C-alpha positions in Angstrom: 42.0 10.1 6.5 38.7 9.9 4.7 35.6 10.6 6.7 32.9 8.0 7.1 30.1 8.4 4.6 27.0 10.0 5.9 23.9 7.8 5.3 20.4 9.1 5.1 18.3 8.8 8.3 14.6 8.4 9.0 13.3 11.8 10.0 9.5 11.2 9.6 7.8 8.1 10.8 4.0 7.4 10.8 2.4 4.1 11.6 -1.3 3.2 11.6 -2.3 0.0 13.3 -5.9 -0.9 14.3 -6.9 2.6 13.2 -10.5 3.7 12.7 -10.3 7.1 11.2 -13.5 9.0 10.5 -11.8 10.8 7.6 -8.3 10.7 5.9 -5.4 12.5 7.5 -2.7 14.5 5.6 1.0 14.2 6.3 3.9 16.4 4.9 7.4 14.8 4.9 9.0 17.8 3.4 9.5 16.2 0.0 6.1 14.5 -0.2 2.5 15.1 0.8 0.4 12.0 1.7 -3.3 11.4 2.3 -3.8 8.4 4.6 -6.9 6.6 5.5 -7.5 3.5 7.6 -10.8 2.3 9.0 -12.6 -0.9 10.1 -15.1 -2.7 7.9 -18.6 -1.2 8.5 -20.3 -2.6 11.6 -17.1 -4.5 12.5 -16.6 -5.0 16.3 -13.1 -6.5 16.1 -9.8 -4.9 15.2 -8.9 -3.3 11.9 -6.5 -5.9 10.4 -5.0 -3.4 8.0 -2.0 -1.3 8.7 0.1 1.5 7.0 3.6 2.8 7.3 5.3 6.0 6.1 9.1 6.6 6.5 10.5 10.0 5.3 14.3 10.2 5.0 16.7 13.1 5.5 17.6 13.0 1.8 14.0 13.4 0.7 13.4 9.7 -0.1 10.3 7.9 1.0 9.2 4.4 1.9 5.4 3.7 2.2 3.6 0.4 2.8 0.2 -1.0 3.4 -0.4 -4.4 5.0 -3.7 -6.3 4.9 -3.9 -9.0 7.6 -5.9 -12.2 7.3 -6.8 -14.9 9.8 -9.1 -15.5 12.7 -9.4 -13.4 15.9 -6.3 -11.1 16.3 -4.1 -13.2 13.9 -4.5 -10.8 10.9 -3.9 -7.7 13.0 -0.8 -9.2 14.5 0.5 -10.4 11.1 0.1 -6.9 9.5 1.8 -5.2 12.5 4.6 -7.7 12.4 5.2 -7.2 8.7 5.3 -3.4 9.0 7.7 -3.5 11.9 10.0 -5.8 10.0 10.0 -3.5 7.0 11.0 -0.6 9.1 13.7 -2.6 10.8 15.0 -3.8 7.4 15.1 -0.2 6.1 17.0 1.0 9.2 19.6 -1.8 8.8 20.0 -1.1 5.1 20.5 2.6 5.7 23.1 1.9 8.4 25.0 -0.4 6.0 24.8 2.1 3.1 22.5 -0.2 1.1 19.5 0.9 -1.0 16.0 1.2 0.3 14.8 -1.6 -2.0 17.2 -4.0 -0.4 15.9 -2.9 3.1 12.3 -3.4 2.1 12.9 -6.9 0.6 15.0 -7.9 3.6 12.2 -6.7 5.8 9.6 -8.7 3.9 11.8 -11.9 4.2 12.1 -11.3 7.9 8.4 -10.7 8.2 7.6 -14.0 6.5 9.5 -15.9 9.2 8.2 -13.8 12.0 4.6 -14.2 11.0 5.0 -17.9 10.6 6.4 -18.0 14.2 3.2 -16.3 15.5 0.6 -18.6 17.1 -2.5 -19.0 15.0 -3.1 -19.0 11.3 -2.4 -15.4 10.5 -0.9 -14.0 7.3 -0.9 -10.7 5.5 -0.7 -9.3 2.0 1.5 -6.3 1.5 2.4 -3.6 -0.9 5.2 -1.1 -0.5 6.9 1.5 -2.6 10.3 3.3 -2.5 10.8 6.8 -4.0 14.3 8.0 -4.4 15.0 11.1 -6.4 12.9 10.8 -9.5 12.5 7.0 -9.4 9.7 4.9 -7.8 9.5 1.2 -7.4 6.7 -1.0 -6.1 7.2 -4.2 -4.2 4.2 -6.4 -3.3 3.0 -9.8 -2.0 -0.7 -10.8 -2.6 -3.6 -8.6 -3.6 -2.7 -5.3 -1.8 -2.1 -3.1 -4.7 -0.5 0.1 -6.1 -1.1 2.3 -9.1 1.0 5.2 -10.4 -0.8 7.7 -12.6 -0.1 10.9 -14.4 -1.9 14.2 -13.8 -4.1 13.4 -16.7 -5.1 10.0 -15.3 -3.0 7.8 -17.5 -1.9 4.6 -15.6 1.9 4.4 -15.7 2.0 1.2 -13.7 -0.5 -1.0 -11.7 0.5 -4.1 -9.7 -1.1 -7.4 -10.6 -3.0 -9.3 -7.9 -1.5 -12.6 -6.8 -4.7 -14.5 -7.0 -6.6 -16.7 -9.4 -8.8 -13.8 -10.5 -5.8 -11.5 -10.7 -3.9 -13.9 -12.9 -7.0 -14.4 -15.2 -7.3 -10.6 -15.5 -3.6 -10.2 -16.3 -3.9 -12.9 -19.0 -6.9 -11.3 -20.6 -9.3 -14.1 -19.6 -11.4 -11.7 -17.5 -12.0 -7.9 -17.9 -12.0 -5.5 -15.0 -15.8 -5.5 -14.7 -15.9 -9.3 -14.5 -12.9 -9.5 -12.1 -14.1 -7.0 -9.6 -17.4 -8.9 -8.9 -16.0 -12.4 -9.4 -17.2 -14.9 -6.7 -13.6 -15.9 -6.1 -12.0 -12.5 -5.9 -11.4 -13.0 -2.2 -9.0 -15.9 -2.8 -5.3 -15.0 -2.5 -2.5 -17.3 -3.6 0.5 -15.5 -2.1 0.9 -14.0 1.4 3.5 -13.1 4.0 3.6 -15.9 6.6 1.5 -18.4 4.7 3.1 -21.2 2.6 5.8 -20.3 0.0 6.0 -16.6 -0.6 6.9 -14.7 -3.7 8.0 -11.1 -3.6 7.3 -9.2 -6.8 9.5 -6.2 -7.6 7.9 -3.7 -10.0 10.0 -2.0 -12.7 12.0 1.2 -11.9 9.7 4.0 -13.0 10.3 7.7 -13.4 8.5 10.1 -11.1 7.3 13.1 -13.1 5.6 16.4 -12.1 2.0 15.9 -11.1 2.3 12.1 -10.8 0.2 10.5 -8.0 0.8 7.1 -6.4 -1.9 5.2 -4.6 -1.3 2.1 -2.4 -4.2 0.3 -0.8 -5.6 -2.8 0.7 -8.3 -4.7 -1.2 -10.9 -2.7 0.7 -10.1 0.0 -1.8 -9.4 -2.0 -5.0 -12.3 -4.4 -4.6 -14.8 -1.6 -4.2 -13.6 1.0 -6.8 -12.7 0.4 -10.4 -9.3 1.6 -11.6 -10.7 4.5 -13.5 -12.6 5.7 -10.4 -9.4 5.5 -8.3 -7.4 7.5 -10.9 -10.3 9.9 -11.4 -10.5 10.8 -7.7 -6.8 10.5 -6.6 -5.3 12.9 -9.2 -7.8 15.7 -8.8 -8.0 18.5 -6.2 -6.0 18.8 -3.0 -5.0 15.7 -1.1 -7.6 16.0 1.6 -10.4 16.3 -1.0 -9.0 13.5 -3.2 -8.5 11.1 -0.2 -11.9 12.0 1.2 -13.6 11.1 -2.0 -11.9 7.8 -2.3 -12.8 6.9 1.3 -16.4 8.1 0.9 -17.1 6.1 -2.2 -15.4 2.9 -0.9 -17.5 3.0 2.3 -20.7 3.8 0.4 -20.1 0.8 -1.9 -19.6 -1.4 1.1 -22.8 -0.2 2.7 -25.0 -0.3 -0.5 -24.9 -3.5 -2.5 -25.8 -2.8 -6.1 -26.0 -4.8 -9.4 -24.2 -2.0 -11.2 -21.2 -1.5 -8.9 -18.8 -3.6 -6.8 -19.5 -4.1 -3.1 -17.2 -6.0 -0.7 -17.3 -4.9 3.0 -13.8 -5.0 4.3 -11.2 -3.0 6.3 -10.1 0.0 4.2 -6.6 1.4 4.2 -4.9 3.5 1.5 -2.2 6.1 0.9 -2.3 8.8 -1.8 1.2 10.2 -2.4 2.3 13.3 -4.3 5.4 15.5 -4.4 5.1 18.5 -2.2 5.9 21.9 -3.6 9.4 21.8 -2.0 10.0 18.3 -3.3 8.9 19.3 -6.8 11.4 22.2 -6.8 14.2 19.9 -5.7 13.3 17.5 -8.5 
């Protein structure tokens, strides 16, 4: 009689909700090293409406996600937390059923859409997630929370496109990055979990190579740093240093409005992901 198949299990779980970190933290899942930062908008008295999730699996796979809540009072915070909980539950169910991580994340986002709509208030959330299995990585996103995968030399392998009027104009070549990042309508989002019709965008299956770095973040990162600045900091030095430089520059931009640089005060959450030494050896 054949034995039941053994499915991977979640062995590392890290959730950041309403966090206000003074500096980034570093996490080691065994296969991956992550730098994580989440903090409130400067001078903000209310909750941090961003959230982050990291799930490390027994087979070395990884699921990471960042949610950027929107809405009055506590609605955004609740929407982000609801979305991240739904993704975790979707992944757990998919693992128990022997299905892939991508299916679990997508199921979780679908469930999150209904759950956020059921909340009282007008909350919603943008969301970006990534699954890494073996040497393959795939991004999944809704709205303008974003992800970028880069090589050790700083070449962009893949960057998600923002679901917003400015994002669509940038993708179509009607705006360049310098115009888009300071555009008066850059805060307008046309796709969100829990608000109206929702579209889930699946990125292509990408190869994970030695020295690759993946960054996921809320628009608090991507509206304050240009893409070349993100790749320039994220790929260099150890994770603590790289994450610290990203957080420091983003917060400085929020505090110091300038004609020569973007400045959009907002909650700030991001993850910087690299293979650990052990994970690189297994690959």
